[in-house]
BAVEXDREN-696368 format. One record per atom (N, C-alpha, C, CB): x, y, z. Coordinates in steps of 0.2 Angstrom, whole numbers, plus 5000, padded with zeros to 4 digits. Glycine has a CB too. Layout:
BEGIN
XYZ;...
! end
This chain:
BEGIN
513449004975;513348944979;513648934986;513648894975;514248974987;514548964993;514148994998;515248994993;513649044998;513149065002;512549025003;512949115000;512448974999;512048925001;511448914995;511748935008;511448974991;510948974986;511048934979;510849054984;510548894978;510648844973;510148864967;510348764976;509648924967;509248934962;509149004963;508448894962;508849044957;508649104958;508049124952;509349154957;507749154955;507049164951;506949244950;506349124954;506949264944;506849334943;506149354941;507349374939;505849394945;505149424943;505249494941;504749414949;504749514936;504849584934;504449624938;504549594926;504649694939;504249734943;503949764937;504649794947;503249774936;502849804932;502349854933;502549754929;502249894929;501849954931;501449964924;502250014933;500849954923;500449954916;500749934912;500350024914;500949854913;501249824907;501949834905;500949814902;502249884909;502949904908;503449894912;502949974908;503949854911;504449824916;504849884918;504949764913;504949894926;505349944928;505949924932;504949994932;505949854933;506549824936;506349744937;506749864942;506649724943;506549654944;506649634951;507049604939;506349594954;506449564961;506749484960;505749554965;507349474963;507549404963;507449374969;508349404961;507249304968;507149264974;507649204974;506449244975;508049214979;508549164980;508449104984;509149204982;508449044981;508248984985;508848934986;507748944980;508748904992;509248854994;509348794991;509148835001;508648774986;508748714983;508548724976;508348664985;508748684972;508548694965;507948674963;508948684961;507748704957;506948684955;506548744953;506548644961;506048724950;505548774949;505048794955;505048754943;504848854955;504348864961;503648834959;504348954963;503248814964;502548794963;502148854960;502248764971;501648844955;501348894952;501048934957;500848864948;500748914963;500448954967;500949004971;500148904972;501548984972;502049024975;502349074969;502648974979;502349054964;502549104958;502049154958;502549064950;501449144958;500749184957;500849234963;500049144958;500849214969;501049254975;501649304975;501049224981;502249274972;502749314972;502749374967;503349264972;502349354961;502349404956;501749454958;502249384950;501249434963;500849484965;501249544970;500349454968;501649514975;502049544979;502549604975;502349494984;502849574969;503249614965;502849664961;503649574960;502149654960;501749704957;501549764962;501249684953;501449744968;501249794973;501949834975;501049754979;502549804975;503249834976;503249894971;503849784976;503149864965;503349914959;502749974960;503249874952;502149964962;501750024963;501950064968;500950004964;502150034973;502450074979;503050124977;502650024985;503550084974;504050124970;503850184966;504450084966;503350174961;503150224957;502850284961;502750184952;502350264966;502150324970;502550344976;501450304971;503050324978;503350334983;503650414983;503950294984;503650444989;503850514989;504250524995;503250554987;504850554995;505250575000;504950615006;505850604998;504550645005;504250685009;503850645015;503750735005;503950675021;503650635026;502850635026;503850655033;502450585029;501750585029;501550625034;501450515029;500950665033;500650695038;500050655040;500350755035;499750665046;499250625048;498650635043;498950645055;498450695040;497950695036;498050665029;497850775034;498650645027;498850605021;498450535020;499650585021;498450505026;498250435027;497450435025;498350405035;497150485028;496350495027;496350505019;496050565033;496750545016;496550575009;496850515003;496850655008;497250475006;497550425001;497250365002;498350415002;496850355006;496450285007;495650295005;496550255014;
! end
């Protein structure tokens, strides 16, 4: 609260219906998120989970972009 946060929402990072972590949204005012904001935030968390699962430390080569899209 000293930093100005009054609410936190935890969203699961999910891959194939399995939770692998969480994303925390810190808000400056208390209360629930509107349903549309919650849906968007969960969609972003789902994309982040997929990115984490498919992340590789190897640098991308120019041909990787063509083969991965």
